[in-house]
SESETI-791040 format. One record per residue (C-alpha): residue in one letter; z, x, y. Coordinates in nm, 4 decimals, padded with zeros to 6 digits. Example, Ala and Ser with C-alpha at 12.3 -4.5 7.8 and 13.67 -1.06 7.14 Angstrom:
! SESETI-791040
{site "A" {00.7800 01.2300 -00.4500}} {site "S" {00.7140 01.3670 -00.1060}} 
This chain:
! SESETI-791040
{site "X" {-00.2636 -00.9466 00.6173}} {site "X" {-00.0203 -01.0363 00.8884}} {site "X" {00.3466 -01.1333 00.9167}} {site "X" {00.5564 -01.2157 01.2184}} {site "X" {00.8877 -01.0592 01.3319}} {site "X" {01.1754 -01.3002 01.3875}} {site "X" {01.4240 -01.2831 01.6681}} {site "X" {01.6518 -01.1083 01.4224}} {site "X" {01.3833 -00.8485 01.3663}} {site "X" {01.3254 -00.9793 01.0124}} {site "X" {00.9733 -00.9986 00.8524}} {site "X" {00.8306 -01.1304 00.5208}} {site "X" {00.6280 -00.8893 00.2965}} {site "X" {00.3193 -01.0997 00.1956}} {site "X" {00.3235 -01.1861 -00.1777}} {site "X" {00.0007 -01.0065 -00.2508}} {site "X" {00.1490 -00.6721 -00.1186}} {site "X" {00.4882 -00.7434 -00.2847}} {site "X" {00.3092 -00.7803 -00.6197}} {site "X" {00.0865 -00.4668 -00.5809}} {site "X" {00.3884 -00.2563 -00.4905}} {site "X" {00.6055 -00.4215 -00.7614}} {site "X" {00.8833 -00.5087 -00.5164}} {site "X" {01.1546 -00.7290 -00.6531}} {site "X" {01.4504 -00.8927 -00.4772}} {site "X" {01.7206 -00.6492 -00.4399}} {site "X" {01.4819 -00.3388 -00.4180}} {site "X" {01.5473 -00.1044 -00.1276}} {site "X" {01.2733 -00.0249 00.0998}} {site "X" {01.2034 00.2869 00.3038}} {site "X" {01.0298 00.2385 00.6279}} {site "X" {00.8660 00.5037 00.8346}} {site "X" {00.6123 00.5764 01.1138}} {site "X" {00.3147 00.7997 01.0599}} {site "X" {00.0606 00.9253 01.3193}} {site "X" {-00.2947 00.9697 01.1932}} {site "X" {-00.5373 01.2397 01.3058}} {site "X" {-00.6434 01.0269 01.6007}} {site "X" {-00.2861 00.9907 01.7154}} {site "X" {-00.2597 00.6250 01.6114}} {site "X" {00.0893 00.5373 01.4866}} {site "X" {00.1420 00.2908 01.2117}} {site "X" {00.4277 00.1754 00.9927}} {site "X" {00.4693 00.2796 00.6305}} {site "X" {00.6707 00.1053 00.3669}} {site "X" {00.7805 00.2613 00.0303}} {site "X" {00.9703 00.0704 -00.2307}} {site "X" {01.2617 00.2419 -00.3882}} {site "X" {01.2483 00.0748 -00.7386}} {site "X" {01.4245 00.1838 -01.0367}} {site "X" {01.1095 00.3598 -01.1588}} {site "X" {00.8905 00.4532 -00.8624}} {site "X" {00.6168 00.5762 -01.0893}} {site "X" {00.6100 00.2554 -01.2738}} {site "X" {00.5702 00.0663 -00.9421}} {site "X" {00.2492 00.2870 -00.8666}} {site "X" {00.0990 00.2059 -01.2095}} {site "X" {-00.2571 00.0907 -01.1687}} {site "X" {-00.2983 00.1598 -00.7962}} {site "X" {-00.5718 00.4275 -00.8531}} {site "X" {-00.7597 00.1862 -01.0948}} {site "X" {-00.7687 -00.0897 -00.8299}} {site "X" {-00.8949 00.1708 -00.5694}} {site "X" {-01.1475 00.3001 -00.8007}} {site "X" {-01.2921 -00.0343 -00.8810}} {site "X" {-01.3389 -00.1000 -00.5111}} {site "X" {-01.5136 00.2284 -00.4396}} {site "X" {-01.7053 00.2604 -00.7713}} {site "X" {-02.0369 00.1521 -00.6287}} {site "X" {-01.9994 00.4044 -00.3399}} {site "X" {-01.8980 00.6853 -00.5786}} {site "X" {-02.1863 00.6053 -00.8152}} {site "X" {-02.4354 00.6188 -00.5324}} {site "X" {-02.3034 00.9501 -00.3980}} {site "X" {-02.3037 01.1061 -00.7426}} {site "X" {-02.6675 00.9851 -00.8021}} {site "X" {-02.7797 01.1380 -00.4653}} {site "X" {-02.6728 01.4865 -00.5981}} {site "X" {-02.9444 01.4709 -00.8694}} 
């Protein structure tokens, strides 16, 4: 997903990402820059909601559903 930076350095968080993170109007956001093992820098965004754990609810389930086929094939290869 992409968004564009305005002349006032403002951008919009795409709705799919807002929903996944549980971000609501008035929530504070923490921005950062991270460098990966290859030296590539990228921006990070962390919502500061009233209940950060609640905002993370279900994230692992969504990730597992996407990787379930891969995990199953790897587990079957061990037998």
